[in-house]
N, C-alpha and C positions, 0 to 999 in steps of 0.2 A: 664201907668195906669196897674194895675194888670191883669194879664191874666184872671183870675176869673172874673173880672167887666167886662172885655171887652166882654167876651162871654156870660154874662148875659145881657149886652147891646144889642149884636147881637140876643140873644135867644127871648127878648122883643120885638126888631124890628121884628122878623119873627111872632109872634104873631099878634103886631097889623097892619103888611100888610093887609090882606083881609079887615079890618076895613077903612084902610087908603084909599084902593084903591075903596071901595063903596061909602066912602063921596067924591071922586075926581071925580067920574064916569069912572073909568079907570078900568075894570074887566080883562081888560087883561096881566095887571102886574100880577094876581094871576097865571094866565096859564104860564107866563113866570116864575115866582117864583117855581112852581113846577117843571118845566124841569130844572130849575137850581138845585133845591133838589135831581133829579133823577140822574142828571150824576155826581153831588156830592159824590152820593152812589156809582157808579160806579168807579170814581177817587180813593174813599177812599180805594176801595176793590184792585184795582191796587197796591196803594201805600204800601199795606200790604207786596206784594211779591216783589216790583220793590224798595221800600225804605228801607224796614227792611231784606228783604230776598237777596237783590241785583239779582233778577229775573227780566229780561227786556223781557216782553212779548208781542208780535205784533199780537196776536191772541184774547186779551181778549174782544175783542167787540163779539164773538162767545156765550159768556154767556148771553149778551142782547140777540141774537137772541134767545136763548134758553129759555129765560124768557118769551120773547114775544110770541113765539110760545106754549109756555105752555098754555098761555091765549088764542090766537087765536085759537087752536085746540079743546080745552074745549068748548071756546063759539060756536064755528061753529057746535056741536054737542048738544046744548042748556045747558051747565053747564055754569051757570054764578056766583057762587059763588067764589068770591075772595081768601078764604081760600083754595080751592081746587087748583085754579091757583098758590098760592102762595107755597104751599106743593109741588106740581108736579114741579115746577121750581126749587125749594132747592133739591129737590130729584134727577131731571135731572143734573142740573149745577153741583151737588157734584160728581154724578156718571161720567160725561165726563171729570172733572177735575181729578178724580182718574185713568180713563183708560189713559188718555193723558198725567198726570203728572207722571207716572211711566215710559212712555217713554220719554219723554222729558227730565224730571229729572238723565237721565242716561249720559246727556250731561251737557254743560255749555256755557257761552258766545255766539258767534254768532250763533252755534249749536242749542241751546236752542230757541234763537229768531227765527231762521227759522222754527224748528218743531212747535212751537206756531203758526206761521203762516201759516204754511202747515194744519195744523188741523183745524183751523179756517176756509179757504178757503174749504176744504172737506166739512164742515159743511154748507156754504154757498150755494155751489152746489147742495147738496142733499135738502136744501130749495128751490132751483130754481127749482128741478125736482118735488115738491110735487105739482102737477097740481089740487088734491084735494082741496089743501089749499092756490090755487091762483098761486102758481108757481112763475115766475120771475114778475109778475104783482102785488104779494101781496094779501092780504086778509081782505076786509074791516069786522069790527066787527060792526053788526046792534044792537046786545043786549049788553047792558050796565052791567058792572059787578058789584055785590053788596056785601057787607059786611054786613050782616044781616039786618037790615032796610035802611042801608044806601046806596044810590047809586052814585058809584064812577064816572059817568057821571058827577056829579056836581062838577064844578070848584074848590070850597072851599073844600067840602070832601075830593077830592083826594089830594088837598094841605097839609090836617091836615094829612093825612095817609102819604103821604109823609115824610113830617116832621117827623113825629113819627117813620118811618123807618132810617131815615140820624140819628137822635139823638140815636137812640136803637144801629145802626153800629159804631155810633162813640165811645160810652161808652163801648161797647164789645172791640172794637179796642183797647181804650185805655187800659183796663185793660189786653189785651192779651198781646200786647207789654210791658208791664210792669212786665208781669209773667216771671216765669222760661222760660218758652216756648220761651218768647218774645226775652228775654235775649241772649238763645242759638241762635235764627235765627238771631239775630245781629253781634254774636260773629263769627259767620258762613262766614258772610258777609265780616267781618275784616280780619278776619286768619283761614280760613276752617282747613288748616292742625293742627294748634293747638286745635281746637275743637274736631278733629277727636282724637286726641292725649288723650284728658281728657276723652274718652270714649263715645262720643256723638254720636249718629246716625242722621247724619246731614240730609241725605235723607229722612229719615221718617219726621223730622221736616219742613222741604220744601214742602213735599208732603200735609201735615196736612195744611200748609199756604195756599198752591196752593189750595187746596180744600175748604177751607173757603172763599178764596178770589172767586174762582168762584160761590160758592152759594149765595154770596151778591150781585154779579152783575148778576144773573138771577133776583133777586128780583127786582133790578133797570131797568131789562127788562121788568118784568112784569109791573112795573109802567108805563113805557113808552108806553106800549101797551093800558094801560087804558086810558093814557091820550090822545093817538092819535086816538083811535079807528080804528087801524090800523096796520095790520103785515106785515112785507117785509123781505127778504133776506138782503136788503141794510143795516139793522141794524148790520150785522154782518160783514161787509166789512172791509178789512184792513184798509180804509182810518179812520174809526171810531175809530178802535184800536190806530190808530195814534193820534187822539183826545185825546184818554184819557190819552196817555204816555204825551202828551204836557200840559194837564190840570195837571198832576201830578209835570212835570218839573217847570212850571211856579209858581205853588204855593209853591213847595219846599218838595223835595223828604225825605221821614223818619219823615213824621211829622203829620200825619193823617188831623191836621186841616190846612195845607197846600194844602192837593188835594181840600178840601173842597172850599179854596179861589180860587184856581187856577182855576177849575170848573166854579164860577161865574164870575170872572174877563172876562175868555175867551169866554163866551156865552155872557157877556154884552158888551164885545168889537164888537163880531160879530153882534150883535142887532144893536149897535150904527153906526157902520162904515157901515153896508148896507142899513140904511137908507140915508146914505150921498152920496153915489157913487156906482155905480156897479162894480167900480174895488177895492171892500173893502178888498178882498183878498190879493192884493199887497201891502197896508197900514198894514194889520194885519200881514203880514209875517215880514216887516221891524220892526214893532214894538216888536216881538218876538225875533228877532235878536238884537235888543236895551237891551232886558230884559235880554238876555243870556249874555251880554256883561258887562250890569252893574251888574245884582244881580244873580250871577252863583250860590246862593244857594235858589233863587225863590224868590216870595215876601213875604214869610213867613221869610228868612232870612235877607232880606232886611228892615223889618219892625223892627225885634228883633235889628238889629245893628244901626237903627235908634233912637230906644228907650235907647239902650245901651249909645250913644251918649249924650242923654238928661240927 
């Protein structure tokens, strides 16, 4: 099946899902699909620097926290306009990525991983110390965010908003990686010395990619806060960053579509296995090990190989 036809079918399924859930009396699935879309945005943003830039970040969940607290802090002061939340998240996430990226990108490999992790942990403990905004206990959002006349506390409204953001970031990401900027980024991942010899400023390209990635992940954090009506330092824990890395690797790095697929499959596996046994994490771990052995290019690569055989 052509890729365009496949994505057209998936988009049609996304459009029809709320109506199918209403007919089946299973409104829960709309909320679950919203959660998948939100984490797909976060995974897609990480894939931009991991898959195309070769930058392994273990602190990407910090941007989720920045987005979530942009909603929480504004809402606690009575500002419920979603565009204000999103604009604040984009600005704060971009600024945090710029400052930390200027430092982290002076290194590479394990050092880069540890620096991104350290910055995320610093932000985590800063959130814990914010007693006015819940501290370690988190902050419950009593007022729902609004987008004009739309109430984002409504599951279906938030679902459409999350899908719109996901489609927007996917289109922007595809355009970016196919541009001259994206080709330089991929060239530096493959052979940094050669790209430098050709006169490209690799650090500047990587920094811009890191900033754009952080801004997209911050929007995912906003949407997560809108969905849960709760903000917590746990959103930016290193475990959450690890989950995002797993989503990208599971789906297939350097594909963008694979990041969305990985987020969906991982969350679905967690949901199904958690309903079967309390030891679901053990089974999930075994599945991920098997996937790493069988499909080293992720699910996207596995599906491409099967399609090629046919």
